[in-house]
N, C-alpha and C positions, 0 to 999 in steps of 0.2 A: 257321204254327206259332209263329213268334216273335211276331205279334200275339197269339195265345191266351196264351203264355208271358206276356207284359206285361199283360195282363186278370186272370190269376189272380194275379200278383204284386199288382198294385194292389187286388185284391180283400182279400187279405190285410192288405196294409198300411192298408185302411180298417177292416178288423174290428179290427185292433190298436189303432189311433186310437180307435177307438170303446172298447175295453175300457181304454186307458189315462186315458180322460176320466174314470172311474170313481173315480180318485184324484188328488189335486193333482199337477201337473206337477212341481212342485220334488221331490217324495219320489221320482218315479220315475226322473227323472233322475241323483236321487242313487244310487239301488238298484235294481238288477234282481235276478235270481235267482241266487243265489250256487250251491246245490244243485240240479243238475238231474237227479238220479237217485235212486232208492230204493236202499237196501242189504236185503240178507236179513237174518234172524235179530231178536233182541230188543236194545233199546237198551242199550247199556252199563252206564248208571248204574243199571239194574233187572233184571241177569241172573237168570233163575229158580235158585232154591237146589235142593238136594237133596230137599226136600220137597215141593217143587211139581211139579205134573203138567199143564202147559199144554195146554188143548184144541187139539186139530189136526183142523181140518176139510179135507177133500179139496177136491179142484177137479173130480171126477167130474161130468160133465154141465155144468159151467160154461165161461164166458171167464173167465179171471181173470188179473190180473198189472198191471203198469205201465202208464200211459199220461200223453200230455202234453196238459195242458189250456191253451188261450190263454187267459192272464190279464192285469190290469195290469202292463206290465214285462217280460212275455216268457210263454215256455213253462213252465208250472208241474208238477211230477211229482206224480201221483196214482196211489194202487191202485185198480183198477176189479174188481167181480166182479159177474157177472150168468147168468142161464139162458142156456146156448147155443141159436142158433137163434130165439130170442125177441125181438120189438119190443113197443113200446107199455107197457113194464113200469112200474111205479110205481118212485119213484127216492127213496134215502135217501142224504143227504148224512152221514158221518161224521165226526165231528170228535175229534180225539187227545186223548190227554194231553200234558203239557208234552214226554213223550219223543218225539213224533212219529210217523210213519208206520212202526212197525215190525211185527214178527212178531203182536203179540195184535191190532193195529188191523185188519191184513189179513185175519185169522182171522175177526173181527166182520164183515168185508165179505162173507165166503166163507158165514159163517152166514145172513146175510141173503138172499144169494144163492139159497141152499137154499130159502129160504121164499117165492122169486119175485120178489125185489127187483134194480134195478140200484142197487148200492151204491157210493158211490165217497167215498175218504178221499183230501183233498188235503194235501200237503205244506206245511202254512201257515208255517212257519218258514223257508223256504227263501231268502227274503231275506238273512238274517242268519247263517246256518251250518247244521250238521247235527247236530241234537240226540241222535240215535242214537250219536255217535261219543264224548260226553262220560260221564266215569265220577264227575264231581261235580255232585250236583244243585244246589248253591248257583252253582257256575260257570255250568252251564247256565243257569239262572235269569236272570243277572245280563249273562251275553253275548247269550243270544239271546232268552228269554221277554219279559224285561223291555223288549225295543226293539218288539215287534211291536204294531201298533195296530190298534183295533177296526176303524178305518175298512179297513184292509188285509185283515182278515180277513172282512170282509162284503162287499167287492169279490170277493175270491178265491172266497168260497162263491157268490156270483152267477154266476161264470165256470163253475164247475163243474156248477150246475144248468143254463145254457145248452148247454154240452158234452155232458152226459148228455140232456137233450133231442133232441140231432142225432144221437146213438149208442145208439138203441134204448129211450130213456126217454120216458116220458109226461110232459111238462111240467107238465101240470094236475094229477098226481098225485104232489107234493112234499113231503118229510118231511126232517127232520133228527134225529141224535142225537149225542151227545157225553158226554166222560168227563173229569171234573174239569176242567182248563182249558177242554175242550171242552165241559162241561157247562155252563159259563159262556156261552160264545158260542151255545148254543141258544136260551138265553132271549132274548139280544139280537138274535138272527136272526129269531126269532119276532116282534119288534118292528119288524123292519127289511123283511122281504119279504112284500107281501101277497098273493103267489100260493102262500105254503107252505101246507100243510092241517094239518100236525102237528109237534110236537117233543116229544122224550123227553129228558129233562137228568139223567145219571148224576151225583149230588154236585157240581154246579159252584157256584162260590161266589157268593153273593148280594148281598154288600156288601164294600167295600173301598175302597182309595185312589183318589181322583178326579185325575186329571191330563190332559192333551193327548192322551195314547196311551189311556186308559181313561176317556172323561169320564162314562160311566154303568155302572150297576151294574142287574142284574135288579129289583132291589127299587125303583129309581127307573123301572122300565119295566113295573110290573106292570098299570098302566090302559094300556098301549098295545099291547099283545099282539094281533097279526093272525091268530095260528093257536093252537089250544090245546097248551100244553105239560103234558106229566106229569113230575114231578120225583122222581127217587130217591134218598131220602137215608139215610144211618144215624145212629142217636141218639148212637152212640160217635165219630164223626167228630170228630178232634183239630185238624182243619184249619177246619171250619164249625160255628160255635156254633148251638146249637138254637135259642137266641134270634133268630137271623137267619132260621131255618127257620120259626119260629112268625110272625115278623114279615113274610116273604113270603106265607104261608097267610092271613094275615089282610088282606094287600094284594090278594091273588087275589080273598078273598072279598067285599072291597069293590068291586072293578072288575066282579065280574058274569062271566060266561062260563065255560067248561066246565075251564080249566086247574087243576090240583091237585098236590098234594105227597104221597107216600106215603112214610113213615118206617118202616124196619127196625130194631126194636129191639134194641140191643147190637151192631149192624153198624158196623164202622170205615169210614173212607175207604178207597176204592177197591176196595169187597167185591166187584166185578165182575171185577175183574182177575184170572186164574185163575193168572198167571204169577208173583204176589206172596204176600208170606205174609199180606196181608189180605184174600184171599180167602175168601169165605163162600159156600159151595154153594147152601145153601137159600136165601138172599137173591138171589143172582146167579140162581139159576134162575127164582124166582118174578119178579124185575123183568124178566127176559127175556120172560118169557110176558105180564107186563102190557104191556110195549113193543109186543110185536106185536099184542095186542088193542087198545090205543090207536090204532095205527096203521089197522088195519081199520074201528075205529070211526069214524075221521076222514076216510076215503075213499082212504086209501093203500095 
């Protein structure tokens, strides 16, 4: 019995060492996961107002809730939803806005699960703090978001894909979708993981400041995408210039392939976020239909 326990412990240690090798040891030694559990409700910085009626998807017929994913540096909290009693499910990685995995992101996972997917949303900011507890967006950005590196995000998403493949998902049918900050990560992940089948990026930034933390942007990698990405953008987005969207469309055209961008005329940033005043029902519902069709067209 003691020998078996030792073997299991050794196996876990070997698996963690493999995961830790995905990132530089110096970074992992400095910082593990600060946030180890997810909270309920919406992020404090973006509480729904009286005029908003957030969509609430039930968990009937689903297995849904928090899971712990072995990742570089330790166990990462994530929200997972999937049809109950099913295996071999197509997998969708769901990447949050800067507000982390709060109720809106969890509901997106449940909506995908109702469509037959294993959807998993990792708390990618957990090494630096809990974004759901911030009331000031500038403070949230400077204290947490600005400290997260793309390398960490790619490694954590890889870890989620591996976990999903061992817990009811089909590793060969992998997709990703993300919103705002997460939309940018969709483009980057499509250039990172050759096993990815498809991506859908909701209003993710296409260009910006280059530094050690964010060395490349989607515009830099339009020619390196290893899976087709559908970009969903609004023409009235005050944070993403239409010049950048047009530049990305041109870059995708030069690169060939199936990736494309659809622009919703008059739609603002975060038009899919039903808990915020920016929500635009028509664009959100059309984008959702386009996303599902895109996944299915590309084998997910």
